All heavy atoms as an XYZ file, in Angstrom:
826
protein
N      30.285     22.011      6.946
C      28.985     22.173      7.462
C      28.725     23.638      7.847
O      29.650     24.291      8.373
C      28.742     21.302      8.639
C      27.450     21.271      9.214
S      27.122     20.003     10.378
C      26.879     20.899     11.862
N      27.612     24.101      7.691
C      27.354     25.576      7.926
C      27.172     25.764      9.464
O      26.665     24.948     10.139
C      26.064     25.960      7.244
N      27.732     26.901      9.866
C      27.528     27.349     11.344
C      26.269     28.109     11.453
O      26.127     29.115     10.706
C      28.713     28.043     11.799
C      29.582     27.376     12.778
O      29.094     26.360     13.324
O      30.627     27.878     13.073
N      25.352     27.680     12.329
C      24.123     28.434     12.569
C      24.181     28.972     13.977
O      24.566     28.401     14.871
C      22.930     27.514     12.477
C      22.662     27.004     11.084
C      23.058     25.679     10.693
C      22.076     27.764     10.083
C      22.841     25.227      9.422
C      21.868     27.284      8.878
C      22.206     25.967      8.475
O      21.933     25.582      7.239
N      23.678     30.209     14.000
C      23.456     30.879     15.369
C      21.985     30.582     15.799
O      21.045     31.251     15.331
C      23.614     32.388     15.257
C      23.476     33.060     16.614
O      23.522     32.393     17.642
O      23.326     34.336     16.559
N      21.863     29.431     16.469
C      20.531     28.950     16.866
C      19.757     29.914     17.688
O      18.561     29.916     17.681
C      20.637     27.618     17.536
C      21.246     26.468     16.660
C      21.367     25.173     17.449
C      20.439     26.241     15.345
N      20.520     30.781     18.456
C      19.807     31.706     19.313
C      19.143     32.808     18.544
O      18.166     33.389     18.922
C      20.797     32.359     20.280
C      21.519     31.302     21.221
C      20.556     30.689     22.177
O      19.701     31.434     22.648
O      20.738     29.491     22.513
N      19.584     33.083     17.298
C      19.030     34.193     16.443
C      17.825     33.769     15.686
O      17.145     34.535     15.189
C      20.184     34.677     15.545
N      17.544     32.379     15.557
C      16.446     31.845     14.762
C      15.104     31.931     15.589
O      15.141     31.815     16.862
C      16.775     30.493     14.352
C      17.976     30.172     13.448
C      18.167     28.725     13.228
C      17.816     31.012     12.171
N      14.068     32.146     14.814
C      12.710     32.196     15.430
C      12.247     30.750     15.804
O      12.872     29.848     15.252
C      11.715     32.859     14.531
O      11.466     32.037     13.366
N      11.175     30.641     16.521
C      10.694     29.296     16.806
C      10.288     28.502     15.567
O      10.560     27.413     15.423
C       9.448     29.406     17.761
C       8.890     28.152     18.236
C       9.845     27.196     18.991
C       7.606     28.325     19.039
N       9.555     29.296     14.608
C       9.192     28.638     13.385
C      10.436     28.156     12.543
O      10.389     27.020     11.987
C       8.278     29.570     12.527
C       6.960     29.706     13.071
O       6.475     28.911     13.814
N       6.281     30.899     12.760
N      11.441     28.945     12.495
C      12.609     28.527     11.736
C      13.312     27.309     12.472
O      13.781     26.378     11.733
C      13.613     29.729     11.797
C      13.177     30.881     10.867
C      14.091     32.093     10.991
O      14.643     32.320     12.123
O      14.144     32.826     10.036
N      13.305     27.239     13.791
C      13.858     26.168     14.505
C      12.997     24.866     14.239
O      13.635     23.756     14.053
C      13.961     26.398     15.977
C      15.003     27.498     16.419
C      14.831     27.867     17.902
C      16.433     26.913     16.158
N      11.708     24.967     14.259
C      10.874     23.812     13.983
C      10.938     23.338     12.598
O      11.045     22.143     12.377
C       9.423     24.190     14.300
C       9.065     24.220     15.808
C       7.616     24.513     16.098
C       7.320     24.585     17.506
N       5.890     24.714     17.756
N      11.155     24.264     11.599
C      11.349     23.861     10.267
C      12.665     23.202     10.050
O      12.769     22.118      9.426
C      11.279     25.044      9.295
C      11.465     24.673      7.874
C      11.432     25.835      6.968
C      11.546     25.536      5.489
N      12.412     24.380      5.102
N      13.716     23.694     10.774
C      15.010     23.072     10.644
C      14.928     21.639     11.336
O      15.528     20.727     10.784
C      16.067     23.900     11.457
C      17.503     23.348     11.394
S      18.630     24.492     12.198
C      18.709     25.868     11.164
N      14.145     21.493     12.480
C      14.078     20.225     13.067
C      13.435     19.194     12.131
O      13.889     18.003     12.026
C      13.247     20.381     14.371
C      13.092     19.069     15.154
C      12.253     19.351     16.351
O      11.383     20.196     16.501
N      12.450     18.396     17.322
N      12.348     19.635     11.471
C      11.700     18.755     10.459
C      12.580     18.441      9.296
O      12.651     17.179      8.957
C      10.391     19.384      9.910
C       9.246     19.474     10.914
C       8.035     20.153     10.187
C       6.935     20.363     11.224
N       5.817     21.073     10.674
N      13.386     19.322      8.855
C      14.299     19.120      7.810
C      15.409     18.089      8.171
O      15.751     17.290      7.340
C      14.903     20.410      7.239
C      13.942     21.368      6.540
O      12.839     20.832      6.162
O      14.217     22.536      6.407
N      15.777     18.229      9.411
C      16.841     17.313      9.870
C      16.333     15.890      9.987
O      16.927     14.933      9.625
C      17.510     17.847     11.151
C      18.319     19.086     10.932
C      18.372     16.828     11.865
C      18.725     19.849     12.179
N      15.105     15.800     10.592
C      14.463     14.533     10.736
C      14.274     13.817      9.481
O      14.531     12.618      9.268
C      13.188     14.668     11.550
N      13.879     14.592      8.405
C      13.634     14.115      7.027
C      15.034     13.647      6.418
O      15.109     12.557      5.827
C      13.011     15.091      6.167
C      12.647     14.638      4.790
C      11.911     15.635      3.941
C      11.655     15.119      2.623
N      10.910     16.095      1.792
N      16.049     14.427      6.666
C      17.332     14.101      6.095
C      17.945     12.849      6.742
O      18.510     12.022      6.040
C      18.331     15.271      6.338
N      17.670     12.639      7.994
C      18.196     11.457      8.718
C      17.379     10.259      8.171
O      17.964      9.251      7.845
C      17.965     11.610     10.207
C      18.989     12.659     10.762
C      18.084     10.178     10.931
C      18.782     13.015     12.247
N      16.128     10.345      7.944
C      15.262      9.282      7.520
C      15.637      8.868      6.076
O      15.894      7.606      5.720
C      13.816      9.627      7.527
O      13.000      8.642      6.992
N      15.872      9.867      5.129
C      16.181      9.438      3.866
C      17.616      8.918      3.767
O      17.866      8.047      2.942
C      16.072     10.736      2.874
O      16.906     11.760      3.344
C      14.637     11.230      2.746
N      18.493      9.396      4.589
C      19.877      8.860      4.634
C      19.832      7.392      4.986
O      20.455      6.551      4.381
C      20.703      9.594      5.654
C      22.168      9.085      5.768
C      23.120      9.460      4.827
C      22.492      8.231      6.760
C      24.401      8.991      4.919
C      23.816      7.736      6.875
C      24.741      8.086      5.960
O      25.952      7.555      6.023
N      19.020      7.125      6.023
C      18.921      5.670      6.541
C      18.334      4.824      5.408
O      18.753      3.702      5.168
C      18.138      5.575      7.687
C      18.842      6.134      8.984
C      17.984      6.228     10.231
O      16.676      6.139     10.092
O      18.541      6.309     11.257
N      17.321      5.328      4.723
C      16.697      4.642      3.643
C      17.645      4.296      2.492
O      17.697      3.223      1.977
C      15.478      5.338      3.084
C      14.267      5.434      4.038
O      14.347      4.543      5.065
O      13.396      6.280      3.908
N      18.534      5.385      2.163
C      19.524      5.195      1.070
C      20.557      4.096      1.480
O      20.930      3.215      0.706
C      20.158      6.455      0.813
C      19.373      7.425     -0.050
C      20.219      8.590     -0.579
N      21.068      9.210      0.394
C      20.804     10.267      1.196
N      19.557     10.769      1.163
N      21.676     10.712      2.016
N      20.911      4.136      2.768
C      21.951      3.128      3.248
C      21.393      1.793      3.209
O      22.080      0.835      2.803
C      22.362      3.507      4.737
C      23.166      4.852      4.764
C      24.510      4.759      4.007
O      25.093      3.671      3.899
N      24.864      5.886      3.575
N      20.143      1.587      3.664
C      19.526      0.277      3.586
C      19.365     -0.239      2.165
O      19.581     -1.392      1.888
C      18.121      0.320      4.232
C      18.112      0.432      5.751
C      16.746      0.584      6.339
C      16.746      0.892      7.747
N      15.398      1.044      8.311
N      18.961      0.672      1.213
C      18.819      0.252     -0.209
C      20.188     -0.156     -0.737
O      20.232     -1.105     -1.501
C      18.245      1.423     -1.003
N      21.297      0.530     -0.413
C      22.517      0.248     -0.910
C      23.067     -1.130     -0.264
O      23.613     -1.940     -1.078
C      23.663      1.296     -0.524
C      23.485      2.592     -1.341
C      24.481      3.689     -0.876
O      25.477      3.367     -0.200
O      24.166      4.848     -1.098
N      22.784     -1.344      0.965
C      23.170     -2.579      1.563
C      22.345     -3.779      0.985
O      22.917     -4.816      0.669
C      22.862     -2.521      3.145
N      21.075     -3.551      0.696
C      20.245     -4.565      0.073
C      20.723     -4.924     -1.275
O      20.832     -6.093     -1.655
C      18.801     -4.131      0.130
C      17.819     -5.285     -0.450
C      16.500     -4.857     -0.342
N      15.574     -5.842     -0.890
C      15.086     -6.864     -0.225
N      15.340     -6.950      1.103
N      14.373     -7.762     -0.717
N      21.169     -3.854     -1.985
C      21.611     -4.086     -3.426
C      22.885     -4.911     -3.398
O      23.109     -5.849     -4.238
C      21.795     -2.795     -4.137
N      23.777     -4.610     -2.490
C      25.088     -5.318     -2.354
C      24.806     -6.849     -1.962
O      25.416     -7.684     -2.566
C      25.982     -4.655     -1.311
C      26.565     -3.378     -1.745
C      27.402     -2.735     -0.687
C      27.999     -1.457     -1.099
N      28.747     -0.745     -0.013
N      23.933     -7.073     -1.096
C      23.655     -8.432     -0.570
C      22.959     -9.197     -1.795
O      23.257    -10.311     -1.974
C      22.784     -8.426      0.652
C      22.337     -9.844      1.085
C      23.613     -7.775      1.787
N      22.044     -8.564     -2.503
C      21.452     -9.205     -3.597
C      22.379     -9.540     -4.703
O      22.314    -10.592     -5.325
C      20.215     -8.323     -4.127
C      18.990     -8.293     -3.319
C      17.933     -7.358     -3.727
O      18.248     -6.457     -4.523
O      16.779     -7.521     -3.312
N      23.302     -8.623     -4.893
C      24.346     -8.924     -6.009
C      25.236    -10.097     -5.552
O      25.499    -10.906     -6.400
C      25.107     -7.630     -6.214
N      25.611    -10.108     -4.280
C      26.320    -11.183     -3.823
C      25.684    -12.543     -3.915
O      26.221    -13.513     -4.390
C      26.829    -10.932     -2.392
C      27.681    -11.999     -1.741
C      28.984    -12.194     -2.517
C      28.002    -11.656     -0.292
N      24.474    -12.528     -3.529
C      23.598    -13.762     -3.637
C      23.481    -14.193     -5.122
O      23.621    -15.394     -5.401
C      22.220    -13.497     -3.051
N      23.232    -13.178     -6.012
C      23.153    -13.483     -7.426
C      24.471    -14.072     -7.995
O      24.411    -15.012     -8.770
C      22.683    -12.240     -8.171
C      22.043    -12.418     -9.498
C      21.477    -11.152    -10.062
N      22.199     -9.893     -9.761
C      21.686     -8.969     -8.965
N      20.495     -9.134     -8.381
N      22.360     -7.875     -8.722
N      25.548    -13.546     -7.551
C      26.915    -14.061     -7.909
C      27.004    -15.548     -7.572
O      27.745    -16.262     -8.179
C      28.042    -13.209     -7.368
C      28.040    -11.868     -8.051
O      27.413    -11.605     -9.100
O      28.766    -10.991     -7.450
N      26.465    -15.855     -6.384
C      26.600    -17.212     -5.901
C      25.500    -18.143     -6.432
O      25.430    -19.399     -6.145
C      26.497    -17.257     -4.389
C      27.660    -16.497     -3.648
C      27.430    -16.488     -2.178
C      29.013    -17.283     -3.924
N      24.545    -17.599     -7.278
C      23.620    -18.451     -7.945
C      22.223    -18.568     -7.207
O      21.504    -19.434     -7.458
N      22.015    -17.668     -6.218
C      20.838    -17.713     -5.413
C      20.082    -16.387     -5.550
O      20.695    -15.431     -5.906
C      21.165    -17.971     -3.922
C      21.808    -19.305     -3.740
C      23.205    -19.276     -3.500
C      21.115    -20.491     -3.611
C      23.813    -20.488     -3.271
C      21.708    -21.699     -3.425
C      23.105    -21.727     -3.266
O      23.655    -22.934     -3.028
N      18.930    -16.471     -5.073
C      18.156    -15.133     -4.907
C      18.193    -14.852     -3.396
O      18.423    -15.739     -2.548
C      16.644    -15.193     -5.380
O      15.921    -16.045     -4.427
N      18.029    -13.627     -3.074
C      18.102    -13.228     -1.612
C      16.966    -13.963     -0.894
O      17.189    -14.329      0.257
C      18.022    -11.677     -1.450
C      18.087    -11.169     -0.091
C      19.405    -11.571      0.562
C      17.953     -9.686     -0.121
N      15.828    -14.037     -1.454
C      14.740    -14.750     -0.865
C      15.015    -16.166     -0.470
O      14.623    -16.696      0.521
C      13.421    -14.700     -1.724
N      15.726    -16.852     -1.457
C      16.124    -18.283     -1.109
C      17.073    -18.305      0.085
O      16.896    -19.269      0.909
C      16.850    -18.831     -2.320
C      15.971    -19.133     -3.490
C      16.690    -19.649     -4.720
O      17.793    -18.973     -4.974
O      16.234    -20.508     -5.352
N      17.893    -17.318      0.220
C      18.882    -17.454      1.316
C      18.362    -17.115      2.658
O      18.743    -17.696      3.684
C      20.101    -16.469      0.955
C      20.938    -16.973     -0.256
C      22.030    -15.935     -0.501
C      21.573    -18.258      0.003
N      17.472    -16.192      2.689
C      16.911    -15.704      3.994
C      15.629    -16.413      4.336
O      15.062    -16.328      5.372
C      16.683    -14.210      4.082
C      18.083    -13.505      4.077
C      15.740    -13.709      3.054
N      15.184    -17.255      3.346
C      13.879    -18.061      3.618
C      12.583    -17.307      3.593
O      11.637    -17.775      4.190
N      12.572    -16.208      2.909
C      11.220    -15.481      2.812
C      10.545    -15.782      1.531
O      11.216    -16.103      0.517
C      11.509    -13.970      2.868
O      12.315    -13.563      1.811
C      12.061    -13.523      4.259
N       9.306    -15.858      1.569
C       8.540    -16.123      0.349
C       8.152    -14.791     -0.233
O       7.948    -13.823      0.401
C       7.205    -16.846      0.657
C       7.439    -18.244      1.348
C       7.907    -19.204      0.375
O       7.508    -19.193     -0.811
O       8.753    -20.078      0.748
N       8.003    -14.811     -1.633
C       7.609    -13.713     -2.358
C       6.089    -13.618     -2.223
O       5.464    -14.652     -2.124
C       8.009    -13.680     -3.842
O       7.560    -14.911     -4.390
C       9.505    -13.569     -3.911
N       5.491    -12.463     -2.120
C       4.014    -12.298     -2.081
C       3.360    -12.765     -3.314
O       3.789    -12.461     -4.424
C       3.701    -10.915     -1.757
C       4.161    -10.451     -0.390
C       3.681     -9.010     -0.063
C       4.141     -8.606      1.273
N       3.682     -7.235      1.644
N       2.274    -13.505     -3.181
C       1.518    -13.924     -4.355
C       0.291    -13.035     -4.417
O      -0.259    -12.611     -3.381
C       1.143    -15.379     -4.276
O       0.475    -15.677     -3.054
C       2.364    -16.267     -4.243
N      -0.239    -12.825     -5.571
C      -1.477    -12.080     -5.728
C      -2.668    -12.979     -5.346
O      -2.669    -14.142     -5.598
C      -1.561    -11.625     -7.179
N      -3.586    -12.279     -4.726
C      -4.835    -12.963     -4.368
C      -5.707    -13.192     -5.551
O      -5.743    -12.363     -6.540
C      -5.580    -12.269     -3.365
C      -4.933    -12.173     -2.012
C      -5.746    -11.397     -0.993
N      -5.119    -11.306      0.303
C      -5.583    -10.626      1.273
N      -6.757    -10.115      1.185
N      -4.865    -10.562      2.402
N      -6.407    -14.355     -5.626
C      -7.294    -14.532     -6.717
C      -8.631    -13.809     -6.386
O      -9.031    -13.689     -5.257
C      -7.653    -16.055     -6.892
O      -8.180    -16.560     -5.661
C      -6.358    -16.780     -7.331
N      -9.223    -13.284     -7.486
C     -10.410    -12.465     -7.253
C     -11.542    -13.345     -6.752
O     -11.715    -14.539     -7.090
C     -10.782    -11.870     -8.558
C      -9.836    -12.456     -9.496
C      -8.829    -13.227     -8.777
N     -12.431    -12.745     -5.920
C     -13.607    -13.589     -5.390
C     -14.699    -13.515     -6.414
O     -15.010    -12.462     -6.995
C     -14.029    -12.866     -4.071
C     -15.279    -13.605     -3.521
C     -12.956    -12.911     -2.987
N     -15.319    -14.631     -6.706
C     -16.415    -14.659     -7.646
C     -17.579    -13.753     -7.176
O     -17.845    -13.718     -5.934
C     -16.808    -16.155     -7.766
C     -16.277    -16.766     -6.605
C     -15.115    -15.988     -6.108
N     -18.279    -13.143     -8.112
C     -19.329    -12.257     -7.683
C     -20.553    -13.076     -7.167
O     -20.887    -14.199     -7.540
C     -19.746    -11.592     -9.018
C     -19.170    -12.381    -10.083
C     -18.048    -13.138     -9.493
N     -21.226    -12.493     -6.241
C     -22.433    -13.096     -5.546
C     -23.660    -12.355     -6.059
O     -24.735    -13.024     -6.002
C     -22.339    -13.049     -4.017
C     -21.331    -13.814     -3.419
C     -21.378    -13.793     -1.920
C     -20.362    -14.704     -1.235
N     -20.470    -14.618      0.197
N     -23.603    -11.045     -6.343
C     -24.765    -10.302     -6.663
C     -24.512     -9.626     -8.091
O     -23.466     -9.263     -8.433
C     -24.959     -9.175     -5.638
C     -25.133     -9.753     -4.208
C     -24.026     -9.730     -3.380
C     -26.341    -10.389     -3.739
C     -24.187    -10.270     -2.084
C     -26.411    -10.833     -2.519
C     -25.352    -10.826     -1.671
O     -25.465    -11.395     -0.376
N     -25.704     -9.522     -8.797
C     -25.680     -8.849    -10.118
C     -26.780     -7.856    -10.182
O     -27.869     -7.941     -9.671
C     -25.907     -9.951    -11.239
C     -25.901     -9.429    -12.590
C     -25.859    -10.444    -13.678
N     -24.554    -10.993    -13.723
C     -24.272    -12.347    -13.758
N     -25.119    -13.154    -13.706
N     -22.979    -12.663    -13.848
N     -26.428     -6.718    -10.920
C     -27.298     -5.616    -11.120
C     -28.535     -6.192    -11.888
O     -28.372     -6.862    -12.903
C     -26.661     -4.530    -11.920
C     -27.498     -3.266    -11.947
N     -28.410     -3.107    -12.800
C     -27.329     -2.121    -11.247
C     -28.997     -1.869    -12.837
N     -28.357     -1.221    -11.753
N     -29.771     -5.825    -11.568
C     -30.919     -6.328    -12.206
C     -31.044     -5.996    -13.757
O     -31.528     -6.838    -14.557
C     -32.168     -5.892    -11.528
C     -31.614     -4.808    -10.543
C     -30.205     -4.924    -10.493
N     -30.633     -4.727    -14.087
C     -30.745     -4.348    -15.482
C     -29.516     -4.375    -16.291
O     -29.476     -4.583    -17.499
C     -31.252     -2.872    -15.635
C     -32.741     -2.736    -15.279
C     -32.907     -2.159    -13.816
O     -32.075     -1.359    -13.378
O     -33.925     -2.486    -13.203
N     -28.321     -4.255    -15.603
C     -27.040     -4.258    -16.261
C     -26.180     -5.434    -15.729
O     -25.558     -5.309    -14.693
C     -26.258     -2.922    -16.035
C     -24.997     -2.900    -16.802
O     -24.550     -3.854    -17.373
N     -24.440     -1.635    -16.684
N     -26.174     -6.552    -16.403
C     -25.483     -7.726    -15.828
C     -23.927     -7.604    -15.759
O     -23.278     -8.387    -15.159
C     -25.835     -8.875    -16.784
C     -26.453     -8.172    -18.078
C     -26.907     -6.830    -17.576
N     -23.403     -6.518    -16.353
C     -22.033     -6.250    -16.258
C     -21.630     -5.799    -14.838
O     -20.403     -5.915    -14.520
C     -21.585     -5.285    -17.331
N     -22.551     -5.204    -14.127
C     -22.254     -4.719    -12.777
C     -22.528     -5.867    -11.755
O     -23.595     -6.377    -11.623
C     -23.182     -3.562    -12.453
C     -22.980     -2.323    -13.322
C     -24.009     -1.236    -12.986
C     -21.596     -1.773    -13.158
N     -21.457     -6.225    -11.105
C     -21.545     -7.308    -10.101
C     -20.823     -6.868     -8.825
O     -20.058     -5.938     -8.855
C     -20.803     -8.585    -10.577
O     -19.496     -8.363    -10.858
C     -21.527     -9.068    -11.828
N     -21.023     -7.630     -7.736
C     -20.516     -7.401     -6.491
C     -20.240     -8.692     -5.822
O     -21.098     -9.566     -5.831
C     -21.402     -6.483     -5.654
C     -20.806     -6.141     -4.303
C     -19.563     -5.741     -3.997
C     -21.536     -6.241     -3.064
N     -19.394     -5.513     -2.633
C     -20.629     -5.872     -2.092
C     -22.794     -6.581     -2.673
C     -20.977     -5.758     -0.698
C     -23.149     -6.484     -1.371
C     -22.242     -6.153     -0.410
N     -19.084     -8.866     -5.169
C     -18.693    -10.111     -4.523
C     -19.342    -10.279     -3.115
O     -19.278    -11.394     -2.608
C     -17.145    -10.143     -4.454
O     -16.719     -9.203     -3.492
N     -19.805     -9.192     -2.682
C     -20.421     -9.338     -1.268
C     -19.319     -8.883     -0.158
O     -19.619     -8.879      0.983
N     -18.180     -8.507     -0.655
C     -17.151     -8.106      0.274
C     -16.800     -6.581      0.005
O     -16.933     -6.093     -1.092
C     -15.796     -8.835     -0.042
C     -15.950    -10.321      0.343
C     -14.619    -10.937      0.228
N     -14.705    -12.354      0.588
C     -13.675    -13.207      0.428
N     -12.471    -12.771      0.088
N     -13.817    -14.471      0.790
N     -16.419     -5.913      1.077
C     -16.091     -4.545      0.978
C     -17.419     -3.680      1.051
O     -18.486     -4.111      1.416
N     -17.208     -2.466      0.645
C     -18.275     -1.477      0.567
C     -19.360     -1.879     -0.429
O     -19.053     -2.313     -1.560
C     -17.722     -0.113      0.249
C     -18.645      0.984      0.428
C     -17.920      2.320      0.288
N     -18.866      3.354      0.229
C     -18.561      4.673      0.087
N     -17.359      4.960     -0.040
N     -19.473      5.563      0.080
N     -20.662     -1.706     -0.008
C     -21.676     -1.955     -0.938
C     -21.708     -1.000     -2.107
O     -21.615      0.205     -1.887
C     -23.050     -1.940     -0.232
C     -23.230     -2.932      0.791
C     -24.470     -2.799      1.606
C     -24.614     -3.805      2.654
N     -25.656     -3.478      3.604
N     -21.870     -1.441     -3.408
C     -21.847     -0.496     -4.541
C     -23.218      0.272     -4.434
O     -24.205     -0.198     -3.893
C     -21.822     -1.404     -5.729
C     -22.091     -2.758     -5.273
C     -21.819     -2.834     -3.797
N     -23.174      1.480     -5.030
C     -24.347      2.272     -4.998
C     -25.576      1.585     -5.657
O     -26.667      1.774     -5.068
C     -24.032      3.654     -5.706
C     -25.137      4.693     -5.604
C     -25.338      5.085     -4.199
O     -24.381      5.205     -3.416
N     -26.586      5.336     -3.771
N     -25.415      0.846     -6.700
C     -26.539      0.236     -7.346
C     -27.210     -0.771     -6.418
O     -28.434     -0.992     -6.416
C     -26.144     -0.402     -8.645
C     -25.199     -1.549     -8.581
C     -23.819     -1.394     -8.852
C     -25.388     -2.939     -8.291
N     -23.198     -2.643     -8.689
C     -24.178     -3.514     -8.330
C     -26.585     -3.665     -7.966
C     -24.054     -4.956     -8.079
C     -26.393     -5.016     -7.768
C     -25.173     -5.662     -7.770
N     -26.378     -1.436     -5.531
C     -26.848     -2.466     -4.634
C     -27.734     -1.759     -3.524
O     -28.862     -2.162     -3.190
C     -25.743     -3.204     -3.979
C     -26.182     -4.382     -3.188
C     -26.465     -5.565     -3.673
C     -26.277     -4.269     -1.746
C     -26.844     -6.724     -3.010
C     -26.642     -5.370     -0.970
C     -26.891     -6.586     -1.592
N     -27.223     -0.565     -3.013
C     -27.917      0.192     -1.968
C     -29.218      0.679     -2.528
O     -30.190      0.640     -1.828
C     -26.968      1.285     -1.477
C     -27.736      2.212     -0.513
C     -25.682      0.744     -0.829
N     -29.171      1.271     -3.741
C     -30.389      1.760     -4.360
C     -31.440      0.756     -4.586
O     -32.693      0.941     -4.304
C     -30.069      2.479     -5.681
C     -29.287      3.749     -5.534
C     -28.712      4.306     -6.846
O     -28.971      3.692     -7.869
O     -28.165      5.358     -6.764
N     -30.980     -0.581     -4.994
C     -31.973     -1.619     -5.227
C     -32.556     -2.014     -3.829
O     -33.782     -2.289     -3.789
C     -31.194     -2.801     -5.802
N     -31.816     -2.110     -2.838
C     -32.427     -2.413     -1.489
C     -33.410     -1.374     -1.024
O     -34.367     -1.746     -0.481
C     -31.198     -2.639     -0.446
C     -30.234     -3.783     -0.651
C     -29.185     -3.755      0.460
C     -31.061     -5.114     -0.648
N     -33.036     -0.063     -1.225
C     -33.965      0.958     -0.829
C     -35.198      0.966     -1.655
O     -36.253      1.480     -1.236
C     -33.272      2.335     -0.835
O     -32.881      2.621     -2.088
N     -35.155      0.396     -2.861
C     -36.239      0.381     -3.757
C     -37.182     -0.878     -3.483
O     -38.228     -1.044     -4.141
C     -35.860      0.284     -5.204
N     -36.806     -1.648     -2.414
C     -37.657     -2.738     -1.965
C     -37.178     -4.080     -2.354
O     -37.758     -5.067     -2.045
N     -36.058     -4.139     -3.103
C     -35.511     -5.491     -3.424
C     -34.788     -6.053     -2.220
O     -34.378     -5.349     -1.292
C     -34.600     -5.404     -4.606
C     -35.252     -5.010     -5.931
C     -34.529     -5.639     -7.106
C     -35.198     -5.135     -8.372
N     -36.124     -6.180     -8.902
N     -34.629     -7.370     -2.269
C     -33.849     -8.010     -1.127
C     -32.446     -8.407     -1.796
O     -32.317     -8.508     -2.961
C     -34.523     -9.177     -0.558
O     -34.659    -10.184     -1.547
C     -35.922     -8.786     -0.032
N     -31.530     -8.834     -0.872
C     -30.251     -9.264     -1.342
C     -30.405    -10.620     -2.077
O     -29.717    -10.863     -3.124
C     -29.362     -9.533     -0.175
N     -31.414    -11.500     -1.680
C     -31.660    -12.657     -2.386
C     -32.215    -12.442     -3.848
O     -31.914    -13.213     -4.777
C     -32.728    -13.500     -1.653
C     -32.198    -14.072     -0.308
C     -32.190    -13.005      0.778
O     -33.040    -12.002      0.797
O     -31.273    -13.150      1.606
N     -32.927    -11.284     -4.081
C     -33.342    -10.923     -5.385
C     -32.234    -10.601     -6.339
O     -32.270    -10.862     -7.504
C     -34.277     -9.660     -5.393
C     -35.618     -9.955     -4.610
O     -36.017    -11.190     -4.512
O     -36.212     -8.981     -4.131
N     -31.135    -10.135     -5.781
C     -30.044     -9.702     -6.541
C     -28.942    -10.734     -6.637
O     -27.956    -10.604     -7.312
C     -29.356     -8.417     -6.017
C     -30.295     -7.256     -5.874
C     -29.673     -6.120     -5.095
C     -30.751     -6.744     -7.273
N     -29.103    -11.824     -5.910
C     -28.100    -12.904     -5.883
C     -28.010    -13.587     -7.200
O     -28.968    -13.698     -7.976
C     -28.445    -13.945     -4.754
N     -26.776    -13.994     -7.534
C     -26.539    -14.748     -8.752
C     -26.794    -16.180     -8.597
O     -26.324    -16.873     -7.624
C     -25.041    -14.555     -9.249
C     -24.816    -13.118     -9.559
C     -24.716    -15.478    -10.481
C     -23.320    -12.815     -9.882
N     -27.572    -16.808     -9.481
C     -27.849    -18.251     -9.507
C     -28.612    -18.657     -8.381
O     -28.932    -19.532     -7.760
């Protein structure tokens, strides 16, 4: 390990060293966790199980898309489910005098 004369370093150099050390500690811990997880998964696999089966966690499932509620008046390919941010075409249609019911599907 290198010997540093900390008294001779400037404040900026000390702060940079502090950030570098914190990052090194964090990545070291991440590497150790990844290695431990790989070993445990390999052991579980050797015994004929998955790690999720042994610890009782479920794997995440993808959410099914929500069916659209609104459709663009001129371009039926543009739809919106009514969730999240309003698309620009929806905002423009409302400002042009249309209502949400006018744009509703079915």
